[in-house]
mmCIF entry with sequence, helices, sheets and N, C-alpha, C, O atoms, coordinates in Angstrom:
data_MODEL
# 
_entry.id   MODEL 
# 
_entity.id                         1 
_entity.type                       polymer 
_entity.pdbx_number_of_molecules   1 
# 
_entity_poly.entity_id                      1 
_entity_poly.type                           'polypeptide(L)' 
_entity_poly.nstd_linkage                   no 
_entity_poly.nstd_monomer                   no 
_entity_poly.pdbx_seq_one_letter_code       MRRCLELLASGDLKVGPLITHTLTPQEVPGVFEQLIEGSEEMLGMVIDWQQ 
_entity_poly.pdbx_seq_one_letter_code_can   MRRCLELLASGDLKVGPLITHTLTPQEVPGVFEQLIEGSEEMLGMVIDWQQ 
_entity_poly.pdbx_strand_id                 A 
# 
loop_
_entity_poly_seq.entity_id 
_entity_poly_seq.num 
_entity_poly_seq.mon_id 
_entity_poly_seq.hetero 
1 1  MET n 
1 2  ARG n 
1 3  ARG n 
1 4  CYS n 
1 5  LEU n 
1 6  GLU n 
1 7  LEU n 
1 8  LEU n 
1 9  ALA n 
1 10 SER n 
1 11 GLY n 
1 12 ASP n 
1 13 LEU n 
1 14 LYS n 
1 15 VAL n 
1 16 GLY n 
1 17 PRO n 
1 18 LEU n 
1 19 ILE n 
1 20 THR n 
1 21 HIS n 
1 22 THR n 
1 23 LEU n 
1 24 THR n 
1 25 PRO n 
1 26 GLN n 
1 27 GLU n 
1 28 VAL n 
1 29 PRO n 
1 30 GLY n 
1 31 VAL n 
1 32 PHE n 
1 33 GLU n 
1 34 GLN n 
1 35 LEU n 
1 36 ILE n 
1 37 GLU n 
1 38 GLY n 
1 39 SER n 
1 40 GLU n 
1 41 GLU n 
1 42 MET n 
1 43 LEU n 
1 44 GLY n 
1 45 MET n 
1 46 VAL n 
1 47 ILE n 
1 48 ASP n 
1 49 TRP n 
1 50 GLN n 
1 51 GLN n 
# 
_struct_asym.id          A 
_struct_asym.entity_id   1 
# 
loop_
_struct_conf.conf_type_id 
_struct_conf.id 
_struct_conf.pdbx_PDB_helix_id 
_struct_conf.beg_label_comp_id 
_struct_conf.beg_label_asym_id 
_struct_conf.beg_label_seq_id 
_struct_conf.pdbx_beg_PDB_ins_code 
_struct_conf.end_label_comp_id 
_struct_conf.end_label_asym_id 
_struct_conf.end_label_seq_id 
_struct_conf.pdbx_end_PDB_ins_code 
_struct_conf.beg_auth_comp_id 
_struct_conf.beg_auth_asym_id 
_struct_conf.beg_auth_seq_id 
_struct_conf.end_auth_comp_id 
_struct_conf.end_auth_asym_id 
_struct_conf.end_auth_seq_id 
_struct_conf.pdbx_PDB_helix_class 
_struct_conf.details 
_struct_conf.pdbx_PDB_helix_length 
HELX_P HELX_P1 AA1 ARG A 2  ? SER A 10 ? ARG A 2  SER A 10 1 ? 9  
HELX_P HELX_P2 AA2 GLY A 16 ? LEU A 18 ? GLY A 16 LEU A 18 5 ? 3  
HELX_P HELX_P3 AA3 PRO A 25 ? GLU A 27 ? PRO A 25 GLU A 27 5 ? 3  
HELX_P HELX_P4 AA4 VAL A 28 ? GLU A 37 ? VAL A 28 GLU A 37 1 ? 10 
# 
_struct_conf_type.id          HELX_P 
_struct_conf_type.criteria    ? 
_struct_conf_type.reference   ? 
# 
_struct_sheet.id               AA1 
_struct_sheet.type             ? 
_struct_sheet.number_strands   2 
_struct_sheet.details          ? 
# 
_struct_sheet_order.sheet_id     AA1 
_struct_sheet_order.range_id_1   1 
_struct_sheet_order.range_id_2   2 
_struct_sheet_order.offset       ? 
_struct_sheet_order.sense        parallel 
# 
loop_
_struct_sheet_range.sheet_id 
_struct_sheet_range.id 
_struct_sheet_range.beg_label_comp_id 
_struct_sheet_range.beg_label_asym_id 
_struct_sheet_range.beg_label_seq_id 
_struct_sheet_range.pdbx_beg_PDB_ins_code 
_struct_sheet_range.end_label_comp_id 
_struct_sheet_range.end_label_asym_id 
_struct_sheet_range.end_label_seq_id 
_struct_sheet_range.pdbx_end_PDB_ins_code 
_struct_sheet_range.beg_auth_comp_id 
_struct_sheet_range.beg_auth_asym_id 
_struct_sheet_range.beg_auth_seq_id 
_struct_sheet_range.end_auth_comp_id 
_struct_sheet_range.end_auth_asym_id 
_struct_sheet_range.end_auth_seq_id 
AA1 1 HIS A 21 ? LEU A 23 ? HIS A 21 LEU A 23 
AA1 2 MET A 45 ? ILE A 47 ? MET A 45 ILE A 47 
# 
loop_
_atom_site.group_PDB 
_atom_site.id 
_atom_site.type_symbol 
_atom_site.label_atom_id 
_atom_site.label_alt_id 
_atom_site.label_comp_id 
_atom_site.label_asym_id 
_atom_site.label_entity_id 
_atom_site.label_seq_id 
_atom_site.pdbx_PDB_ins_code 
_atom_site.Cartn_x 
_atom_site.Cartn_y 
_atom_site.Cartn_z 
_atom_site.occupancy 
_atom_site.B_iso_or_equiv 
_atom_site.pdbx_formal_charge 
_atom_site.auth_seq_id 
_atom_site.auth_comp_id 
_atom_site.auth_asym_id 
_atom_site.auth_atom_id 
_atom_site.pdbx_PDB_model_num 
ATOM 1   N N  . MET A 1 1  ? 54.041 -152.278 52.257 1.00 0.00 ? 1  MET A N  1 
ATOM 2   C CA . MET A 1 1  ? 54.217 -151.314 53.291 1.00 0.00 ? 1  MET A CA 1 
ATOM 3   C C  . MET A 1 1  ? 53.892 -151.937 54.652 1.00 0.00 ? 1  MET A C  1 
ATOM 4   O O  . MET A 1 1  ? 54.601 -151.712 55.633 1.00 0.00 ? 1  MET A O  1 
ATOM 5   N N  . ARG A 1 2  ? 52.817 -152.719 54.698 1.00 0.00 ? 2  ARG A N  1 
ATOM 6   C CA . ARG A 1 2  ? 52.457 -153.355 55.961 1.00 0.00 ? 2  ARG A CA 1 
ATOM 7   C C  . ARG A 1 2  ? 53.563 -154.246 56.462 1.00 0.00 ? 2  ARG A C  1 
ATOM 8   O O  . ARG A 1 2  ? 53.907 -154.216 57.644 1.00 0.00 ? 2  ARG A O  1 
ATOM 9   N N  . ARG A 1 3  ? 54.126 -155.046 55.565 1.00 0.00 ? 3  ARG A N  1 
ATOM 10  C CA . ARG A 1 3  ? 55.205 -155.968 55.970 1.00 0.00 ? 3  ARG A CA 1 
ATOM 11  C C  . ARG A 1 3  ? 56.416 -155.198 56.451 1.00 0.00 ? 3  ARG A C  1 
ATOM 12  O O  . ARG A 1 3  ? 57.049 -155.594 57.429 1.00 0.00 ? 3  ARG A O  1 
ATOM 13  N N  . CYS A 1 4  ? 56.741 -154.141 55.807 1.00 0.00 ? 4  CYS A N  1 
ATOM 14  C CA . CYS A 1 4  ? 57.897 -153.310 56.215 1.00 0.00 ? 4  CYS A CA 1 
ATOM 15  C C  . CYS A 1 4  ? 57.670 -152.765 57.617 1.00 0.00 ? 4  CYS A C  1 
ATOM 16  O O  . CYS A 1 4  ? 58.581 -152.787 58.446 1.00 0.00 ? 4  CYS A O  1 
ATOM 17  N N  . LEU A 1 5  ? 56.463 -152.275 57.892 1.00 0.00 ? 5  LEU A N  1 
ATOM 18  C CA . LEU A 1 5  ? 56.166 -151.753 59.222 1.00 0.00 ? 5  LEU A CA 1 
ATOM 19  C C  . LEU A 1 5  ? 56.208 -152.854 60.267 1.00 0.00 ? 5  LEU A C  1 
ATOM 20  O O  . LEU A 1 5  ? 56.672 -152.627 61.384 1.00 0.00 ? 5  LEU A O  1 
ATOM 21  N N  . GLU A 1 6  ? 55.732 -154.040 59.922 1.00 0.00 ? 6  GLU A N  1 
ATOM 22  C CA . GLU A 1 6  ? 55.806 -155.175 60.821 1.00 0.00 ? 6  GLU A CA 1 
ATOM 23  C C  . GLU A 1 6  ? 57.232 -155.528 61.169 1.00 0.00 ? 6  GLU A C  1 
ATOM 24  O O  . GLU A 1 6  ? 57.549 -155.790 62.329 1.00 0.00 ? 6  GLU A O  1 
ATOM 25  N N  . LEU A 1 7  ? 58.103 -155.534 60.156 1.00 0.00 ? 7  LEU A N  1 
ATOM 26  C CA . LEU A 1 7  ? 59.516 -155.834 60.386 1.00 0.00 ? 7  LEU A CA 1 
ATOM 27  C C  . LEU A 1 7  ? 60.195 -154.782 61.240 1.00 0.00 ? 7  LEU A C  1 
ATOM 28  O O  . LEU A 1 7  ? 61.016 -155.105 62.099 1.00 0.00 ? 7  LEU A O  1 
ATOM 29  N N  . LEU A 1 8  ? 59.852 -153.518 61.006 1.00 0.00 ? 8  LEU A N  1 
ATOM 30  C CA . LEU A 1 8  ? 60.400 -152.448 61.848 1.00 0.00 ? 8  LEU A CA 1 
ATOM 31  C C  . LEU A 1 8  ? 59.939 -152.594 63.293 1.00 0.00 ? 8  LEU A C  1 
ATOM 32  O O  . LEU A 1 8  ? 60.734 -152.459 64.223 1.00 0.00 ? 8  LEU A O  1 
ATOM 33  N N  . ALA A 1 9  ? 58.654 -152.870 63.474 1.00 0.00 ? 9  ALA A N  1 
ATOM 34  C CA . ALA A 1 9  ? 58.115 -153.009 64.829 1.00 0.00 ? 9  ALA A CA 1 
ATOM 35  C C  . ALA A 1 9  ? 58.715 -154.168 65.582 1.00 0.00 ? 9  ALA A C  1 
ATOM 36  O O  . ALA A 1 9  ? 58.931 -154.086 66.791 1.00 0.00 ? 9  ALA A O  1 
ATOM 37  N N  . SER A 1 10 ? 58.989 -155.257 64.871 1.00 0.00 ? 10 SER A N  1 
ATOM 38  C CA . SER A 1 10 ? 59.548 -156.457 65.526 1.00 0.00 ? 10 SER A CA 1 
ATOM 39  C C  . SER A 1 10 ? 61.067 -156.343 65.750 1.00 0.00 ? 10 SER A C  1 
ATOM 40  O O  . SER A 1 10 ? 61.651 -157.131 66.494 1.00 0.00 ? 10 SER A O  1 
ATOM 41  N N  . GLY A 1 11 ? 61.689 -155.364 65.107 1.00 0.00 ? 11 GLY A N  1 
ATOM 42  C CA . GLY A 1 11 ? 63.137 -155.198 65.219 1.00 0.00 ? 11 GLY A CA 1 
ATOM 43  C C  . GLY A 1 11 ? 63.919 -156.039 64.233 1.00 0.00 ? 11 GLY A C  1 
ATOM 44  O O  . GLY A 1 11 ? 65.148 -156.076 64.285 1.00 0.00 ? 11 GLY A O  1 
ATOM 45  N N  . ASP A 1 12 ? 63.223 -156.709 63.341 1.00 0.00 ? 12 ASP A N  1 
ATOM 46  C CA . ASP A 1 12 ? 63.885 -157.545 62.334 1.00 0.00 ? 12 ASP A CA 1 
ATOM 47  C C  . ASP A 1 12 ? 64.428 -156.740 61.149 1.00 0.00 ? 12 ASP A C  1 
ATOM 48  O O  . ASP A 1 12 ? 65.261 -157.231 60.387 1.00 0.00 ? 12 ASP A O  1 
ATOM 49  N N  . LEU A 1 13 ? 63.958 -155.518 61.004 1.00 0.00 ? 13 LEU A N  1 
ATOM 50  C CA . LEU A 1 13 ? 64.475 -154.646 59.975 1.00 0.00 ? 13 LEU A CA 1 
ATOM 51  C C  . LEU A 1 13 ? 65.159 -153.468 60.675 1.00 0.00 ? 13 LEU A C  1 
ATOM 52  O O  . LEU A 1 13 ? 64.517 -152.699 61.390 1.00 0.00 ? 13 LEU A O  1 
ATOM 53  N N  . LYS A 1 14 ? 66.418 -153.347 60.465 1.00 0.00 ? 14 LYS A N  1 
ATOM 54  C CA . LYS A 1 14 ? 67.220 -152.319 61.121 1.00 0.00 ? 14 LYS A CA 1 
ATOM 55  C C  . LYS A 1 14 ? 67.647 -151.257 60.108 1.00 0.00 ? 14 LYS A C  1 
ATOM 56  O O  . LYS A 1 14 ? 68.405 -151.544 59.182 1.00 0.00 ? 14 LYS A O  1 
ATOM 57  N N  . VAL A 1 15 ? 67.163 -150.045 60.289 1.00 0.00 ? 15 VAL A N  1 
ATOM 58  C CA . VAL A 1 15 ? 67.505 -148.997 59.362 1.00 0.00 ? 15 VAL A CA 1 
ATOM 59  C C  . VAL A 1 15 ? 68.673 -148.152 59.857 1.00 0.00 ? 15 VAL A C  1 
ATOM 60  O O  . VAL A 1 15 ? 69.277 -147.420 59.073 1.00 0.00 ? 15 VAL A O  1 
ATOM 61  N N  . GLY A 1 16 ? 68.997 -148.241 61.138 1.00 0.00 ? 16 GLY A N  1 
ATOM 62  C CA . GLY A 1 16 ? 70.095 -147.455 61.684 1.00 0.00 ? 16 GLY A CA 1 
ATOM 63  C C  . GLY A 1 16 ? 71.401 -147.565 60.914 1.00 0.00 ? 16 GLY A C  1 
ATOM 64  O O  . GLY A 1 16 ? 72.033 -146.546 60.637 1.00 0.00 ? 16 GLY A O  1 
ATOM 65  N N  . PRO A 1 17 ? 71.826 -148.782 60.558 1.00 0.00 ? 17 PRO A N  1 
ATOM 66  C CA . PRO A 1 17 ? 73.084 -148.893 59.806 1.00 0.00 ? 17 PRO A CA 1 
ATOM 67  C C  . PRO A 1 17 ? 73.044 -148.269 58.423 1.00 0.00 ? 17 PRO A C  1 
ATOM 68  O O  . PRO A 1 17 ? 74.093 -148.012 57.832 1.00 0.00 ? 17 PRO A O  1 
ATOM 69  N N  . LEU A 1 18 ? 71.850 -148.020 57.893 1.00 0.00 ? 18 LEU A N  1 
ATOM 70  C CA . LEU A 1 18 ? 71.729 -147.380 56.577 1.00 0.00 ? 18 LEU A CA 1 
ATOM 71  C C  . LEU A 1 18 ? 71.881 -145.875 56.624 1.00 0.00 ? 18 LEU A C  1 
ATOM 72  O O  . LEU A 1 18 ? 72.099 -145.237 55.595 1.00 0.00 ? 18 LEU A O  1 
ATOM 73  N N  . ILE A 1 19 ? 71.766 -145.303 57.812 1.00 0.00 ? 19 ILE A N  1 
ATOM 74  C CA . ILE A 1 19 ? 71.868 -143.842 57.964 1.00 0.00 ? 19 ILE A CA 1 
ATOM 75  C C  . ILE A 1 19 ? 73.338 -143.462 58.095 1.00 0.00 ? 19 ILE A C  1 
ATOM 76  O O  . ILE A 1 19 ? 73.984 -143.759 59.100 1.00 0.00 ? 19 ILE A O  1 
ATOM 77  N N  . THR A 1 20 ? 73.842 -142.813 57.084 1.00 0.00 ? 20 THR A N  1 
ATOM 78  C CA . THR A 1 20 ? 75.268 -142.456 57.090 1.00 0.00 ? 20 THR A CA 1 
ATOM 79  C C  . THR A 1 20 ? 75.497 -141.016 57.519 1.00 0.00 ? 20 THR A C  1 
ATOM 80  O O  . THR A 1 20 ? 76.604 -140.664 57.926 1.00 0.00 ? 20 THR A O  1 
ATOM 81  N N  . HIS A 1 21 ? 74.455 -140.167 57.432 1.00 0.00 ? 21 HIS A N  1 
ATOM 82  C CA . HIS A 1 21 ? 74.613 -138.769 57.769 1.00 0.00 ? 21 HIS A CA 1 
ATOM 83  C C  . HIS A 1 21 ? 73.367 -138.238 58.448 1.00 0.00 ? 21 HIS A C  1 
ATOM 84  O O  . HIS A 1 21 ? 72.248 -138.552 58.040 1.00 0.00 ? 21 HIS A O  1 
ATOM 85  N N  . THR A 1 22 ? 73.557 -137.438 59.476 1.00 0.00 ? 22 THR A N  1 
ATOM 86  C CA . THR A 1 22 ? 72.478 -136.708 60.114 1.00 0.00 ? 22 THR A CA 1 
ATOM 87  C C  . THR A 1 22 ? 72.757 -135.223 59.943 1.00 0.00 ? 22 THR A C  1 
ATOM 88  O O  . THR A 1 22 ? 73.828 -134.737 60.308 1.00 0.00 ? 22 THR A O  1 
ATOM 89  N N  . LEU A 1 23 ? 71.801 -134.513 59.392 1.00 0.00 ? 23 LEU A N  1 
ATOM 90  C CA . LEU A 1 23 ? 72.012 -133.137 58.996 1.00 0.00 ? 23 LEU A CA 1 
ATOM 91  C C  . LEU A 1 23 ? 71.061 -132.205 59.754 1.00 0.00 ? 23 LEU A C  1 
ATOM 92  O O  . LEU A 1 23 ? 69.969 -132.599 60.164 1.00 0.00 ? 23 LEU A O  1 
ATOM 93  N N  . THR A 1 24 ? 71.504 -130.973 59.923 1.00 0.00 ? 24 THR A N  1 
ATOM 94  C CA . THR A 1 24 ? 70.625 -129.917 60.387 1.00 0.00 ? 24 THR A CA 1 
ATOM 95  C C  . THR A 1 24 ? 69.951 -129.314 59.124 1.00 0.00 ? 24 THR A C  1 
ATOM 96  O O  . THR A 1 24 ? 70.476 -129.462 58.021 1.00 0.00 ? 24 THR A O  1 
ATOM 97  N N  . PRO A 1 25 ? 68.815 -128.650 59.284 1.00 0.00 ? 25 PRO A N  1 
ATOM 98  C CA . PRO A 1 25 ? 68.174 -128.060 58.107 1.00 0.00 ? 25 PRO A CA 1 
ATOM 99  C C  . PRO A 1 25 ? 69.089 -127.070 57.368 1.00 0.00 ? 25 PRO A C  1 
ATOM 100 O O  . PRO A 1 25 ? 68.979 -126.914 56.152 1.00 0.00 ? 25 PRO A O  1 
ATOM 101 N N  . GLN A 1 26 ? 69.977 -126.415 58.090 1.00 0.00 ? 26 GLN A N  1 
ATOM 102 C CA . GLN A 1 26 ? 70.896 -125.450 57.465 1.00 0.00 ? 26 GLN A CA 1 
ATOM 103 C C  . GLN A 1 26 ? 71.919 -126.136 56.551 1.00 0.00 ? 26 GLN A C  1 
ATOM 104 O O  . GLN A 1 26 ? 72.428 -125.513 55.619 1.00 0.00 ? 26 GLN A O  1 
ATOM 105 N N  . GLU A 1 27 ? 72.216 -127.390 56.807 1.00 0.00 ? 27 GLU A N  1 
ATOM 106 C CA . GLU A 1 27 ? 73.203 -128.107 56.034 1.00 0.00 ? 27 GLU A CA 1 
ATOM 107 C C  . GLU A 1 27 ? 72.665 -128.707 54.740 1.00 0.00 ? 27 GLU A C  1 
ATOM 108 O O  . GLU A 1 27 ? 73.436 -129.073 53.853 1.00 0.00 ? 27 GLU A O  1 
ATOM 109 N N  . VAL A 1 28 ? 71.342 -128.807 54.634 1.00 0.00 ? 28 VAL A N  1 
ATOM 110 C CA . VAL A 1 28 ? 70.723 -129.514 53.515 1.00 0.00 ? 28 VAL A CA 1 
ATOM 111 C C  . VAL A 1 28 ? 71.091 -128.952 52.153 1.00 0.00 ? 28 VAL A C  1 
ATOM 112 O O  . VAL A 1 28 ? 71.461 -129.742 51.284 1.00 0.00 ? 28 VAL A O  1 
ATOM 113 N N  . PRO A 1 29 ? 71.020 -127.633 51.893 1.00 0.00 ? 29 PRO A N  1 
ATOM 114 C CA . PRO A 1 29 ? 71.345 -127.167 50.552 1.00 0.00 ? 29 PRO A CA 1 
ATOM 115 C C  . PRO A 1 29 ? 72.749 -127.549 50.100 1.00 0.00 ? 29 PRO A C  1 
ATOM 116 O O  . PRO A 1 29 ? 72.931 -127.967 48.956 1.00 0.00 ? 29 PRO A O  1 
ATOM 117 N N  . GLY A 1 30 ? 73.726 -127.418 50.957 1.00 0.00 ? 30 GLY A N  1 
ATOM 118 C CA . GLY A 1 30 ? 75.096 -127.759 50.600 1.00 0.00 ? 30 GLY A CA 1 
ATOM 119 C C  . GLY A 1 30 ? 75.271 -129.245 50.325 1.00 0.00 ? 30 GLY A C  1 
ATOM 120 O O  . GLY A 1 30 ? 76.019 -129.639 49.430 1.00 0.00 ? 30 GLY A O  1 
ATOM 121 N N  . VAL A 1 31 ? 74.585 -130.048 51.091 1.00 0.00 ? 31 VAL A N  1 
ATOM 122 C CA . VAL A 1 31 ? 74.706 -131.505 50.915 1.00 0.00 ? 31 VAL A CA 1 
ATOM 123 C C  . VAL A 1 31 ? 74.074 -131.932 49.592 1.00 0.00 ? 31 VAL A C  1 
ATOM 124 O O  . VAL A 1 31 ? 74.613 -132.786 48.888 1.00 0.00 ? 31 VAL A O  1 
ATOM 125 N N  . PHE A 1 32 ? 72.945 -131.342 49.262 1.00 0.00 ? 32 PHE A N  1 
ATOM 126 C CA . PHE A 1 32 ? 72.313 -131.680 47.986 1.00 0.00 ? 32 PHE A CA 1 
ATOM 127 C C  . PHE A 1 32 ? 73.197 -131.286 46.820 1.00 0.00 ? 32 PHE A C  1 
ATOM 128 O O  . PHE A 1 32 ? 73.238 -131.997 45.815 1.00 0.00 ? 32 PHE A O  1 
ATOM 129 N N  . GLU A 1 33 ? 73.894 -130.188 46.925 1.00 0.00 ? 33 GLU A N  1 
ATOM 130 C CA . GLU A 1 33 ? 74.846 -129.795 45.879 1.00 0.00 ? 33 GLU A CA 1 
ATOM 131 C C  . GLU A 1 33 ? 75.947 -130.833 45.760 1.00 0.00 ? 33 GLU A C  1 
ATOM 132 O O  . GLU A 1 33 ? 76.344 -131.195 44.652 1.00 0.00 ? 33 GLU A O  1 
ATOM 133 N N  . GLN A 1 34 ? 76.445 -131.317 46.900 1.00 0.00 ? 34 GLN A N  1 
ATOM 134 C CA . GLN A 1 34 ? 77.491 -132.347 46.875 1.00 0.00 ? 34 GLN A CA 1 
ATOM 135 C C  . GLN A 1 34 ? 76.969 -133.618 46.234 1.00 0.00 ? 34 GLN A C  1 
ATOM 136 O O  . GLN A 1 34 ? 77.695 -134.260 45.476 1.00 0.00 ? 34 GLN A O  1 
ATOM 137 N N  . LEU A 1 35 ? 75.737 -133.998 46.513 1.00 0.00 ? 35 LEU A N  1 
ATOM 138 C CA . LEU A 1 35 ? 75.157 -135.190 45.911 1.00 0.00 ? 35 LEU A CA 1 
ATOM 139 C C  . LEU A 1 35 ? 75.036 -135.065 44.399 1.00 0.00 ? 35 LEU A C  1 
ATOM 140 O O  . LEU A 1 35 ? 75.340 -136.001 43.660 1.00 0.00 ? 35 LEU A O  1 
ATOM 141 N N  . ILE A 1 36 ? 74.587 -133.893 43.949 1.00 0.00 ? 36 ILE A N  1 
ATOM 142 C CA . ILE A 1 36 ? 74.447 -133.651 42.519 1.00 0.00 ? 36 ILE A CA 1 
ATOM 143 C C  . ILE A 1 36 ? 75.801 -133.730 41.815 1.00 0.00 ? 36 ILE A C  1 
ATOM 144 O O  . ILE A 1 36 ? 75.911 -134.277 40.718 1.00 0.00 ? 36 ILE A O  1 
ATOM 145 N N  . GLU A 1 37 ? 76.830 -133.177 42.463 1.00 0.00 ? 37 GLU A N  1 
ATOM 146 C CA . GLU A 1 37 ? 78.172 -133.180 41.883 1.00 0.00 ? 37 GLU A CA 1 
ATOM 147 C C  . GLU A 1 37 ? 78.833 -134.551 41.984 1.00 0.00 ? 37 GLU A C  1 
ATOM 148 O O  . GLU A 1 37 ? 79.810 -134.828 41.288 1.00 0.00 ? 37 GLU A O  1 
ATOM 149 N N  . GLY A 1 38 ? 78.294 -135.412 42.858 1.00 0.00 ? 38 GLY A N  1 
ATOM 150 C CA . GLY A 1 38 ? 78.868 -136.726 43.049 1.00 0.00 ? 38 GLY A CA 1 
ATOM 151 C C  . GLY A 1 38 ? 80.109 -136.701 43.920 1.00 0.00 ? 38 GLY A C  1 
ATOM 152 O O  . GLY A 1 38 ? 80.883 -137.659 43.912 1.00 0.00 ? 38 GLY A O  1 
ATOM 153 N N  . SER A 1 39 ? 80.318 -135.622 44.675 1.00 0.00 ? 39 SER A N  1 
ATOM 154 C CA . SER A 1 39 ? 81.541 -135.497 45.476 1.00 0.00 ? 39 SER A CA 1 
ATOM 155 C C  . SER A 1 39 ? 81.397 -136.114 46.868 1.00 0.00 ? 39 SER A C  1 
ATOM 156 O O  . SER A 1 39 ? 82.383 -136.227 47.595 1.00 0.00 ? 39 SER A O  1 
ATOM 157 N N  . GLU A 1 40 ? 80.204 -136.505 47.239 1.00 0.00 ? 40 GLU A N  1 
ATOM 158 C CA . GLU A 1 40 ? 79.972 -137.086 48.556 1.00 0.00 ? 40 GLU A CA 1 
ATOM 159 C C  . GLU A 1 40 ? 79.178 -138.370 48.417 1.00 0.00 ? 40 GLU A C  1 
ATOM 160 O O  . GLU A 1 40 ? 78.121 -138.385 47.786 1.00 0.00 ? 40 GLU A O  1 
ATOM 161 N N  . GLU A 1 41 ? 79.674 -139.439 48.998 1.00 0.00 ? 41 GLU A N  1 
ATOM 162 C CA . GLU A 1 41 ? 78.950 -140.709 48.943 1.00 0.00 ? 41 GLU A CA 1 
ATOM 163 C C  . GLU A 1 41 ? 78.109 -140.852 50.202 1.00 0.00 ? 41 GLU A C  1 
ATOM 164 O O  . GLU A 1 41 ? 78.629 -140.889 51.317 1.00 0.00 ? 41 GLU A O  1 
ATOM 165 N N  . MET A 1 42 ? 76.828 -140.930 50.006 1.00 0.00 ? 42 MET A N  1 
ATOM 166 C CA . MET A 1 42 ? 75.926 -141.065 51.139 1.00 0.00 ? 42 MET A CA 1 
ATOM 167 C C  . MET A 1 42 ? 74.949 -142.180 50.857 1.00 0.00 ? 42 MET A C  1 
ATOM 168 O O  . MET A 1 42 ? 74.405 -142.282 49.758 1.00 0.00 ? 42 MET A O  1 
ATOM 169 N N  . LEU A 1 43 ? 74.728 -143.015 51.850 1.00 0.00 ? 43 LEU A N  1 
ATOM 170 C CA . LEU A 1 43 ? 73.753 -144.082 51.712 1.00 0.00 ? 43 LEU A CA 1 
ATOM 171 C C  . LEU A 1 43 ? 72.378 -143.596 52.157 1.00 0.00 ? 43 LEU A C  1 
ATOM 172 O O  . LEU A 1 43 ? 71.389 -143.773 51.446 1.00 0.00 ? 43 LEU A O  1 
ATOM 173 N N  . GLY A 1 44 ? 72.322 -142.986 53.330 1.00 0.00 ? 44 GLY A N  1 
ATOM 174 C CA . GLY A 1 44 ? 71.059 -142.495 53.862 1.00 0.00 ? 44 GLY A CA 1 
ATOM 175 C C  . GLY A 1 44 ? 71.269 -141.247 54.682 1.00 0.00 ? 44 GLY A C  1 
ATOM 176 O O  . GLY A 1 44 ? 72.240 -141.127 55.430 1.00 0.00 ? 44 GLY A O  1 
ATOM 177 N N  . MET A 1 45 ? 70.339 -140.314 54.529 1.00 0.00 ? 45 MET A N  1 
ATOM 178 C CA . MET A 1 45 ? 70.419 -139.060 55.272 1.00 0.00 ? 45 MET A CA 1 
ATOM 179 C C  . MET A 1 45 ? 69.167 -138.869 56.103 1.00 0.00 ? 45 MET A C  1 
ATOM 180 O O  . MET A 1 45 ? 68.064 -139.227 55.691 1.00 0.00 ? 45 MET A O  1 
ATOM 181 N N  . VAL A 1 46 ? 69.363 -138.291 57.294 1.00 0.00 ? 46 VAL A N  1 
ATOM 182 C CA . VAL A 1 46 ? 68.251 -137.918 58.146 1.00 0.00 ? 46 VAL A CA 1 
ATOM 183 C C  . VAL A 1 46 ? 68.409 -136.427 58.439 1.00 0.00 ? 46 VAL A C  1 
ATOM 184 O O  . VAL A 1 46 ? 69.497 -135.956 58.769 1.00 0.00 ? 46 VAL A O  1 
ATOM 185 N N  . ILE A 1 47 ? 67.309 -135.703 58.312 1.00 0.00 ? 47 ILE A N  1 
ATOM 186 C CA . ILE A 1 47 ? 67.344 -134.281 58.656 1.00 0.00 ? 47 ILE A CA 1 
ATOM 187 C C  . ILE A 1 47 ? 66.778 -134.142 60.057 1.00 0.00 ? 47 ILE A C  1 
ATOM 188 O O  . ILE A 1 47 ? 65.638 -134.529 60.312 1.00 0.00 ? 47 ILE A O  1 
ATOM 189 N N  . ASP A 1 48 ? 67.561 -133.599 60.951 1.00 0.00 ? 48 ASP A N  1 
ATOM 190 C CA . ASP A 1 48 ? 67.135 -133.390 62.343 1.00 0.00 ? 48 ASP A CA 1 
ATOM 191 C C  . ASP A 1 48 ? 66.486 -132.016 62.443 1.00 0.00 ? 48 ASP A C  1 
ATOM 192 O O  . ASP A 1 48 ? 67.177 -131.004 62.562 1.00 0.00 ? 48 ASP A O  1 
ATOM 193 N N  . TRP A 1 49 ? 65.160 -131.982 62.393 1.00 0.00 ? 49 TRP A N  1 
ATOM 194 C CA . TRP A 1 49 ? 64.435 -130.719 62.350 1.00 0.00 ? 49 TRP A CA 1 
ATOM 195 C C  . TRP A 1 49 ? 64.352 -130.088 63.740 1.00 0.00 ? 49 TRP A C  1 
ATOM 196 O O  . TRP A 1 49 ? 63.847 -128.974 63.870 1.00 0.00 ? 49 TRP A O  1 
ATOM 197 N N  . GLN A 1 50 ? 64.823 -130.754 64.758 1.00 0.00 ? 50 GLN A N  1 
ATOM 198 C CA . GLN A 1 50 ? 64.758 -130.209 66.118 1.00 0.00 ? 50 GLN A CA 1 
ATOM 199 C C  . GLN A 1 50 ? 65.916 -129.236 66.389 1.00 0.00 ? 50 GLN A C  1 
ATOM 200 O O  . GLN A 1 50 ? 65.917 -128.528 67.396 1.00 0.00 ? 50 GLN A O  1 
ATOM 201 N N  . GLN A 1 51 ? 66.885 -129.211 65.495 1.00 0.00 ? 51 GLN A N  1 
ATOM 202 C CA . GLN A 1 51 ? 68.049 -128.333 65.710 1.00 0.00 ? 51 GLN A CA 1 
ATOM 203 C C  . GLN A 1 51 ? 67.796 -126.970 65.088 1.00 0.00 ? 51 GLN A C  1 
ATOM 204 O O  . GLN A 1 51 ? 68.654 -126.090 65.161 1.00 0.00 ? 51 GLN A O  1 
# 
């Protein structure tokens, strides 16, 4: 964990390209259903709780 945080802080580990979807809290239930069904390919999701 420490090494991961060091890499993030230095900019050597970039997570931005891994985020394929940004969701509002209202969208989460439907997206999880899609994931369970296998109908949507997602690498990484971020829930924007500010919306």
